[in-house]
VMD Tcl script that draws the C-alpha trace (Angstrom):
set ca {
  {79.15 30.16 102.38}
  {79.88 26.61 101.17}
  {78.25 25.46 97.94}
  {78.62 22.58 95.51}
  {78.60 23.49 91.83}
  {77.55 20.73 89.44}
  {78.59 21.17 85.82}
  {79.95 19.67 82.63}
  {83.53 20.61 81.69}
  {82.44 20.96 78.05}
  {78.99 22.55 78.35}
  {78.81 26.22 77.27}
  {76.19 27.04 79.93}
  {78.31 25.39 82.62}
  {81.18 27.58 81.38}
  {79.01 30.66 81.85}
  {78.05 29.55 85.36}
  {81.68 28.86 86.25}
  {82.63 32.44 85.35}
  {80.10 33.78 87.83}
  {81.03 31.31 90.54}
  {84.69 32.26 90.10}
  {83.85 35.96 90.46}
  {82.08 35.28 93.76}
  {84.89 33.01 94.95}
  {87.52 35.62 94.14}
  {85.63 38.10 96.32}
  {85.77 35.65 99.20}
  {82.01 35.17 99.18}
  {81.93 31.45 98.46}
  {83.79 28.28 99.35}
  {83.33 26.06 96.30}
  {83.27 22.32 95.77}
  {83.04 21.27 92.10}
  {81.20 18.16 90.94}
  {81.63 17.09 87.30}
  {78.81 15.52 85.30}
  {78.40 14.68 81.62}
  {75.38 16.50 80.18}
  {75.51 15.15 76.62}
  {76.09 11.40 76.50}
  {75.50 11.44 72.74}
  {78.23 13.97 71.85}
  {80.77 12.28 69.55}
  {84.18 11.47 70.99}
  {85.64 13.96 68.50}
  {83.39 16.70 69.88}
  {80.79 18.78 68.10}
  {80.69 22.32 66.77}
  {78.94 24.91 68.91}
  {75.80 25.81 66.97}
  {74.37 29.27 66.36}
  {71.55 28.45 68.79}
  {73.95 27.21 71.48}
  {76.19 30.26 71.16}
  {73.18 32.60 71.23}
  {71.88 30.96 74.39}
  {75.20 31.62 76.14}
  {75.49 35.12 74.63}
  {72.04 36.12 75.96}
  {73.15 35.26 79.49}
  {76.42 37.22 79.28}
  {77.00 40.09 81.63}
  {79.28 42.99 80.66}
  {82.89 41.80 80.49}
  {82.10 38.08 80.25}
  {83.61 36.11 77.38}
  {81.31 34.75 74.69}
  {82.26 31.52 72.87}
  {82.71 31.58 69.11}
  {80.24 29.81 66.85}
  {81.91 26.74 65.38}
  {84.07 26.26 68.47}
  {84.55 22.54 69.09}
  {82.71 21.43 72.20}
  {84.57 18.33 73.42}
  {83.12 15.10 74.70}
  {83.54 15.28 78.47}
  {83.15 11.58 79.31}
  {86.84 10.93 80.07}
  {87.32 14.16 82.05}
  {84.22 13.46 84.12}
  {85.30 9.89 84.80}
  {88.69 11.10 86.02}
}
mol new
graphics top color blue
foreach p $ca { graphics top sphere $p radius 0.5 }
foreach p [lrange $ca 0 end-1] q [lrange $ca 1 end] { graphics top cylinder $p $q radius 0.2 }
display resetview
């Protein structure tokens, strides 16, 4: 099956989604096309710390064996990566 995945390189929820897409792709279930978007146009160029609430949101969606980001992790501004 061919699908297009839209996500932000720096967004913790996009990271979670990419883990699941990669699992399906590795099983040969999906043919993936990636499309980058910037979800937070107001994030400083130096990035911003992942908040307790942001980390908890990603943690709640974690399945067994999936990585969970650390609170305080710097979430980068994805403007340049998306433009590239």
